[in-house]
TIMI-2910 file (N, C-alpha, C, CB; in pm, 1 decimal, decimal comma, always signed):
<rs>
+----------+----------+----------+----------+----------+----------+----------+----------+----------+----------+----------+----------+------+
!      n_x !      n_y !      n_z !     ca_x !     ca_y !     ca_z !      c_x !      c_y !      c_z !     cb_x !     cb_y !     cb_z ! resn !
+----------+----------+----------+----------+----------+----------+----------+----------+----------+----------+----------+----------+------+
!  +1595,3 !  +4639,2 !  -1301,2 !  +1551,0 !  +4697,8 !  -1123,5 !  +1664,9 !  +4726,8 !  -1066,2 !  +1474,7 !  +4582,7 !  -1007,2 !  Met !
!  +1698,1 !  +4859,0 !  -1024,9 !  +1779,8 !  +4926,6 !  -1025,5 !  +1818,5 !  +4943,1 !   -823,7 !  +1725,7 !  +5052,3 !  -1127,5 !  Ala !
!  +1938,5 !  +4877,2 !   -800,4 !  +1974,6 !  +4822,6 !   -652,8 !  +2028,0 !  +5025,8 !   -614,9 !  +2153,0 !  +4643,8 !   -649,0 !  Asn !
!  +1973,6 !  +5049,8 !   -470,5 !  +1989,1 !  +5188,5 !   -456,5 !  +1992,8 !  +5144,5 !   -318,4 !  +1880,6 !  +5303,3 !   -516,3 !  Ile !
!  +2108,2 !  +5243,4 !   -182,5 !  +2176,5 !  +5221,4 !   -144,1 !  +2047,7 !  +5290,9 !     +0,7 !  +2319,0 !  +5257,7 !   -211,7 !  Ser !
!  +2035,8 !  +5278,9 !    +82,2 !  +1927,6 !  +5320,3 !   +212,1 !  +2003,8 !  +5482,3 !   +220,5 !  +1945,5 !  +5193,2 !   +401,8 !  Thr !
!  +2106,0 !  +5481,2 !   +215,6 !  +2145,6 !  +5649,9 !   +191,1 !  +2081,6 !  +5714,1 !    +49,0 !  +2333,3 !  +5669,0 !   +176,2 !  Ala !
!  +2133,8 !  +5695,5 !    -14,5 !  +2073,9 !  +5730,3 !   -143,8 !  +1954,7 !  +5749,1 !   -156,8 !  +2092,8 !  +5654,6 !   -227,9 !  Asp !
!  +1859,8 !  +5691,3 !   -153,4 !  +1717,4 !  +5637,6 !   -126,7 !  +1695,4 !  +5749,0 !    -27,9 !  +1696,7 !  +5468,3 !    -65,6 !  Ala !
!  +1745,6 !  +5748,5 !    +51,6 !  +1668,5 !  +5866,0 !   +198,1 !  +1709,5 !  +6041,3 !   +136,2 !  +1794,7 !  +5830,9 !   +421,6 !  Arg !
!  +1790,3 !  +6073,1 !    +80,8 !  +1832,3 !  +6152,0 !    -24,7 !  +1741,1 !  +6189,5 !    -79,9 !  +1907,9 !  +6107,0 !   -105,9 !  Asn !
!  +1672,5 !  +6117,8 !   -200,4 !  +1639,8 !  +6113,2 !   -311,3 !  +1461,2 !  +6077,2 !   -296,9 !  +1741,6 !  +6011,8 !   -384,3 !  Asp !
!  +1418,0 !  +6032,8 !   -188,9 !  +1328,3 !  +5954,9 !   -161,0 !  +1158,8 !  +6021,6 !   -233,0 !  +1347,1 !  +5939,7 !     +5,5 !  Phe !
!  +1183,2 !  +6101,9 !   -250,1 !  +1042,6 !  +6159,0 !   -324,6 !  +1068,8 !  +6162,9 !   -449,1 !   +988,3 !  +6302,7 !   -287,7 !  Ala !
!  +1192,2 !  +6165,9 !   -548,9 !  +1232,8 !  +6122,5 !   -696,1 !  +1168,0 !  +5966,6 !   -693,2 !  +1425,4 !  +6127,4 !   -728,0 !  Glu !
!  +1258,3 !  +5894,3 !   -604,8 !  +1216,9 !  +5743,7 !   -645,4 !  +1051,8 !  +5697,2 !   -603,6 !  +1330,4 !  +5634,3 !   -557,5 !  Leu !
!   +998,2 !  +5775,2 !   -548,2 !   +844,8 !  +5713,9 !   -549,3 !   +782,9 !  +5784,0 !   -651,7 !   +754,1 !  +5732,5 !   -409,8 !  Ile !
!   +814,3 !  +5955,2 !   -693,5 !   +735,9 !  +5928,3 !   -874,9 !   +815,0 !  +5831,4 !   -889,6 !   +748,6 !  +6055,8 !  -1026,7 !  Asn !
!   +872,8 !  +5803,4 !   -946,3 !   +962,4 !  +5750,1 !  -1055,3 !   +881,3 !  +5615,4 !  -1041,4 !  +1147,1 !  +5748,5 !  -1029,2 !  Arg !
!   +868,2 !  +5530,5 !   -948,4 !   +820,0 !  +5425,9 !   -925,2 !   +641,4 !  +5417,4 !   -938,6 !   +879,8 !  +5399,0 !   -798,4 !  Ala !
!   +566,5 !  +5530,8 !   -914,2 !   +453,8 !  +5575,5 !   -949,7 !   +448,0 !  +5575,4 !  -1077,4 !   +426,2 !  +5683,6 !   -902,4 !  Ser !
!   +478,4 !  +5708,3 !  -1139,8 !   +457,1 !  +5730,8 !  -1299,8 !   +560,9 !  +5680,8 !  -1349,4 !   +441,9 !  +5873,5 !  -1356,4 !  Phe !
!   +655,9 !  +5657,1 !  -1341,1 !   +731,6 !  +5572,2 !  -1422,6 !   +746,0 !  +5408,5 !  -1447,8 !   +832,0 !  +5608,3 !  -1390,1 !  Gly !
!   +676,6 !  +5376,4 !  -1338,3 !   +646,9 !  +5202,0 !  -1329,5 !   +796,0 !  +5145,0 !  -1309,3 !   +567,0 !  +5122,6 !  -1496,8 !  Lys !
!   +870,6 !  +5238,1 !  -1244,0 !  +1015,3 !  +5181,4 !  -1220,2 !  +1004,2 !  +5092,6 !  -1095,5 !  +1132,5 !  +5303,9 !  -1195,6 !  Glu !
!  +1111,0 !  +5016,6 !  -1024,5 !  +1094,2 !  +4926,5 !   -979,8 !  +1249,6 !  +4967,4 !   -870,8 !  +1068,4 !  +4802,2 !  -1090,9 !  Arg !
!  +1246,5 !  +4991,9 !   -757,0 !  +1389,4 !  +4988,5 !   -715,7 !  +1374,2 !  +4892,4 !   -563,0 !  +1458,6 !  +5169,3 !   -694,5 !  Phe !
!  +1515,6 !  +4834,9 !   -563,8 !  +1579,3 !  +4735,2 !   -438,9 !  +1684,3 !  +4829,7 !   -334,8 !  +1688,1 !  +4589,6 !   -520,2 !  Val !
!  +1598,2 !  +4888,4 !   -258,1 !  +1740,8 !  +4921,1 !   -101,0 !  +1775,7 !  +4843,1 !    -79,0 !  +1727,3 !  +4968,2 !    +47,8 !  Leu !
!  +1916,4 !  +4855,2 !    -33,9 !  +2060,9 !  +4830,5 !    +15,6 !  +2083,2 !  +4851,8 !   +109,5 !  +2150,5 !  +4877,7 !    -28,3 !  Thr !
!  +2140,5 !  +4782,1 !   +221,0 !  +2199,5 !  +4856,9 !   +297,8 !  +2362,5 !  +4756,6 !   +316,0 !  +2092,2 !  +4886,9 !   +437,1 !  Arg !
!  +2483,7 !  +4835,6 !   +327,0 !  +2603,6 !  +4741,5 !   +296,6 !  +2626,0 !  +4654,8 !   +166,7 !  +2603,8 !  +4648,3 !   +397,8 !  Arg !
!  +2525,2 !  +4668,7 !    +78,2 !  +2507,9 !  +4612,8 !    -28,8 !  +2407,0 !  +4468,2 !    -14,5 !  +2647,4 !  +4594,9 !    -79,0 !  Gly !
!  +2362,0 !  +4444,5 !   +103,8 !  +2285,2 !  +4353,9 !   +140,3 !  +2082,3 !  +4396,1 !    +62,4 !  +2319,2 !  +4357,8 !   +329,2 !  Lys !
!  +2058,2 !  +4324,9 !    +33,8 !  +1898,3 !  +4362,1 !    -35,5 !  +1793,8 !  +4365,4 !   +108,7 !  +1831,4 !  +4204,9 !   -172,4 !  Lys !
!  +1755,0 !  +4508,5 !   +110,6 !  +1634,6 !  +4509,7 !   +175,2 !  +1467,4 !  +4491,3 !   +168,7 !  +1649,8 !  +4588,0 !   +201,3 !  Leu !
!  +1486,0 !  +4593,4 !    +99,1 !  +1313,8 !  +4609,6 !   +128,7 !  +1286,1 !  +4624,6 !   -136,7 !  +1258,7 !  +4881,8 !   +301,3 !  Val !
!  +1154,1 !  +4672,6 !   -152,8 !  +1182,6 !  +4701,5 !   -270,4 !  +1070,4 !  +4806,1 !   -259,2 !  +1185,9 !  +4586,3 !   -379,6 !  Ala !
!  +1106,8 !  +4924,9 !   -385,8 !  +1000,5 !  +5050,8 !   -381,0 !   +939,8 !  +4953,6 !   -533,4 !  +1082,0 !  +5270,9 !   -400,5 !  Ile !
!   +814,1 !  +4971,1 !   -494,0 !   +760,7 !  +4900,6 !   -704,0 !   +643,4 !  +4966,1 !   -693,4 !   +717,9 !  +4678,3 !   -760,4 !  Ile !
!   +571,5 !  +5002,7 !   -792,8 !   +438,3 !  +5045,2 !   -841,4 !   +321,0 !  +4959,7 !   -786,5 !   +436,7 !  +5039,7 !   -994,0 !  Pro !
!   +236,7 !  +5009,6 !   -715,7 !   +144,1 !  +4949,3 !   -678,1 !    +91,0 !  +4843,1 !   -734,1 !    +77,2 !  +5014,4 !   -665,0 !  Val !
!    +55,3 !  +4903,5 !   -877,3 !    -29,8 !  +4816,5 !   -950,7 !    +88,2 !  +4645,2 !   -937,5 !    -61,9 !  +4903,7 !  -1144,4 !  Glu !
!   +196,6 !  +4673,3 !   -932,0 !   +287,2 !  +4545,4 !   -931,0 !   +246,1 !  +4467,8 !   -801,8 !   +456,9 !  +4583,2 !   -928,7 !  Asp !
!   +208,4 !  +4528,7 !   -679,0 !   +158,8 !  +4508,8 !   -531,0 !    +41,8 !  +4439,1 !   -544,9 !   +132,2 !  +4640,2 !   -446,0 !  Leu !
!    -26,8 !  +4457,3 !   -648,5 !   -128,8 !  +4431,1 !   -649,7 !   -185,1 !  +4330,3 !   -719,3 !   -166,2 !  +4511,7 !   -664,0 !  Glu !
!    -83,5 !  +4308,1 !   -837,9 !    -52,8 !  +4162,4 !   -882,0 !    +35,0 !  +4063,5 !   -837,2 !    -19,4 !  +4163,7 !   -988,2 !  Leu !
!   +105,3 !  +4101,5 !   -725,1 !   +139,3 !  +3974,8 !   -668,8 !    +87,1 !  +3928,6 !   -545,0 !   +263,1 !  +3969,5 !   -656,0 !  Leu !
!    -42,8 !  +4048,6 !   -463,0 !   -155,8 !  +4025,7 !   -449,2 !   -203,8 !  +3896,7 !   -482,7 !   -208,9 !  +4108,4 !   -501,8 !  Glu !
!   -265,6 !  +3936,6 !   -607,0 !   -364,2 !  +3834,8 !   -655,8 !   -336,9 !  +3696,8 !   -659,5 !   -397,8 !  +3861,5 !   -777,1 !  Glu !
!   -186,4 !  +3712,0 !   -747,4 !   -107,9 !  +3568,5 !   -783,7 !   -120,9 !  +3513,2 !   -657,4 !    +60,9 !  +3572,0 !   -836,6 !  Leu !
!    -45,0 !  +3560,5 !   -528,4 !    -48,0 !  +3496,9 !   -385,1 !   -214,4 !  +3454,7 !   -353,2 !    +16,9 !  +3622,0 !   -259,9 !  Glu !
!   -305,7 !  +3548,9 !   -415,3 !   -445,1 !  +3484,6 !   -319,2 !   -467,9 !  +3336,1 !   -408,5 !   -628,6 !  +3613,6 !   -328,5 !  Asp !
!   -465,3 !  +3337,5 !   -555,0 !   -445,9 !  +3216,5 !   -643,2 !   -411,2 !  +3133,9 !   -610,0 !   -387,9 !  +3214,0 !   -726,5 !  Arg !
!   -229,3 !  +3145,1 !   -557,0 !   -170,3 !  +3032,7 !   -478,5 !   -224,3 !  +3002,0 !   -384,5 !    -60,1 !  +3042,6 !   -438,7 !  Met !
!   -333,2 !  +3010,5 !   -319,2 !   -368,3 !  +2985,4 !   -115,3 !   -468,1 !  +2902,5 !   -194,5 !   -444,4 !  +3150,8 !    +41,0 !  Asp !
!   -562,3 !  +2951,4 !   -309,4 !   -688,0 !  +2880,5 !   -322,2 !   -661,2 !  +2769,0 !   -420,0 !   -806,0 !  +2974,3 !   -369,3 !  Val !
!   -542,2 !  +2771,6 !   -526,6 !   -487,4 !  +2621,8 !   -540,1 !   -486,5 !  +2535,2 !   -389,1 !   -318,2 !  +2631,9 !   -602,5 !  Glu !
!   -345,9 !  +2575,2 !   -344,4 !   -302,2 !  +2521,6 !   -264,5 !   -457,8 !  +2440,5 !   -179,4 !   -204,5 !  +2629,1 !   -195,9 !  Ala !
!   -557,4 !  +2546,5 !   -112,8 !   -686,7 !  +2482,2 !    -30,7 !   -693,0 !  +2380,1 !   -137,2 !   -845,6 !  +2584,3 !     -1,1 !  Ala !
!   -721,6 !  +2373,7 !   -290,3 !   -842,5 !  +2274,2 !   -317,8 !   -762,9 !  +2108,5 !   -325,1 !   -932,0 !  +2325,2 !   -492,3 !  Arg !
!   -554,6 !  +2187,5 !   -365,0 !   -508,5 !  +2018,6 !   -328,0 !   -511,6 !  +2005,2 !   -190,0 !   -347,7 !  +1967,7 !   -374,9 !  Ala !
!   -528,8 !  +2040,1 !    -96,8 !   -555,0 !  +1976,3 !    +25,1 !   -669,7 !  +1929,0 !    +63,4 !   -527,4 !  +2041,4 !   +109,1 !  Ala !
!   -724,6 !  +1978,0 !    -19,0 !   -944,8 !  +1923,8 !    -15,4 !   -868,0 !  +1756,0 !    -82,4 !  -1136,1 !  +2068,2 !   -216,7 !  Leu !
!   -833,0 !  +1786,5 !   -162,6 !   -858,3 !  +1671,6 !   -292,4 !   -747,1 !  +1597,6 !   -217,2 !   -826,6 !  +1719,4 !   -492,3 !  Ala !
!   -663,2 !  +1576,6 !    -89,4 !   -635,2 !  +1475,5 !    -76,3 !   -657,5 !  +1372,3 !    +80,0 !   -523,1 !  +1501,1 !   -123,3 !  Glu !
!   -827,8 !  +1428,4 !   +103,3 !   -896,6 !  +1413,0 !   +219,8 !  -1030,3 !  +1393,2 !   +191,2 !   -879,4 !  +1517,2 !   +305,5 !  Ser !
!  -1085,5 !  +1304,5 !   +224,6 !  -1238,1 !  +1342,9 !   +228,2 !  -1291,9 !  +1357,5 !   +364,8 !  -1325,9 !  +1236,5 !   +157,3 !  Asp !
!  -1153,3 !  +1369,6 !   +427,8 !  -1264,5 !  +1400,9 !   +636,9 !  -1244,6 !  +1556,4 !   +555,7 !  -1134,0 !  +1363,0 !   +903,9 !  Glu !
!  -1407,6 !  +1596,6 !   +627,4 !  -1428,3 !  +1743,0 !   +686,7 !  -1441,2 !  +1803,7 !   +766,6 !  -1480,2 !  +1788,3 !   +673,5 !  Arg !
!  -1420,4 !  +1921,7 !   +811,8 !  -1474,9 !  +1932,9 !   +950,0 !  -1524,6 !  +2064,2 !   +950,6 !  -1373,3 !  +1908,1 !  +1066,7 !  Val !
!  -1674,7 !  +2071,5 !  +1037,0 !  -1760,5 !  +2183,7 !  +1039,0 !  -1666,6 !  +2295,5 !  +1080,6 !  -1885,9 !  +2165,1 !  +1135,0 !  Ser !
!  -1747,0 !  +2409,1 !  +1015,6 !  -1701,2 !  +2564,9 !  +1081,8 !  -1747,7 !  +2548,0 !  +1258,6 !  -1816,9 !  +2727,7 !   +986,1 !  Tyr !
!  -1830,6 !  +2539,9 !  +1301,3 !  -1832,8 !  +2518,9 !  +1425,3 !  -1727,0 !  +2442,0 !  +1514,1 !  -1936,0 !  +2470,9 !  +1433,7 !  Gln !
!  -1742,0 !  +2326,9 !  +1441,9 !  -1651,2 !  +2248,1 !  +1525,7 !  -1460,0 !  +2331,8 !  +1554,6 !  -1648,8 !  +2079,9 !  +1425,7 !  Asp !
!  -1462,0 !  +2408,6 !  +1408,1 !  -1325,4 !  +2431,7 !  +1384,7 !  -1297,4 !  +2530,3 !  +1487,9 !  -1290,3 !  +2477,5 !  +1241,0 !  Leu !
!  -1449,1 !  +2653,5 !  +1510,7 !  -1451,2 !  +2743,4 !  +1591,3 !  -1379,6 !  +2679,8 !  +1773,4 !  -1616,4 !  +2793,0 !  +1575,4 !  Arg !
!  -1453,4 !  +2568,1 !  +1769,7 !  -1455,9 !  +2499,9 !  +1920,3 !  -1309,5 !  +2482,2 !  +1940,0 !  -1544,1 !  +2342,0 !  +1936,7 !  Arg !
!  -1234,1 !  +2344,5 !  +1840,8 !  -1140,9 !  +2361,2 !  +1885,8 !  -1036,9 !  +2479,8 !  +1871,2 !  -1111,6 !  +2271,5 !  +1864,9 !  Glu !
!  -1042,7 !  +2588,9 !  +1835,8 !   -958,8 !  +2730,2 !  +1806,8 !  -1008,4 !  +2763,9 !  +1956,2 !  -1013,1 !  +2856,9 !  +1652,4 !  Leu !
!  -1115,5 !  +2716,0 !  +2018,0 !  -1090,3 !  +2798,7 !  +2128,6 !  -1165,4 !  +2947,7 !  +2131,1 !   -940,4 !  +2813,9 !  +2131,9 !  Gly !
!  -1222,4 !  +2932,8 !  +2014,9 !  -1334,6 !  +3090,0 !  +1973,8 !  -1456,3 !  +3048,4 !  +1974,7 !  -1323,4 !  +3172,1 !  +1811,2 !  Leu !
!  -1479,8 !  +3022,5 !  +2071,6 !  -1649,9 !  +3001,4 !  +2114,7 !  -1641,5 !  +2981,5 !  +2252,6 !  -1739,2 !  +2861,4 !  +2043,9 !  Glu !
+----------+----------+----------+----------+----------+----------+----------+----------+----------+----------+----------+----------+------+
</rs>
């Protein structure tokens, strides 16, 4: 994964987009040596989102396993002021 300054990225933006999209390369944009953001192929983003969703499901299952207490959907809506 290459580090590229935001100034250089601004000058070569179209090329970076093409390299990420078609060449499946990843880039980290930096400003004054500090990492700010990444440009990654959309497939990488989709994989990250899928992994994040799986982690959320696993965390929810673990939380449910910790207690037998359940709250109904309607009670939760009332508690949150959504009714």
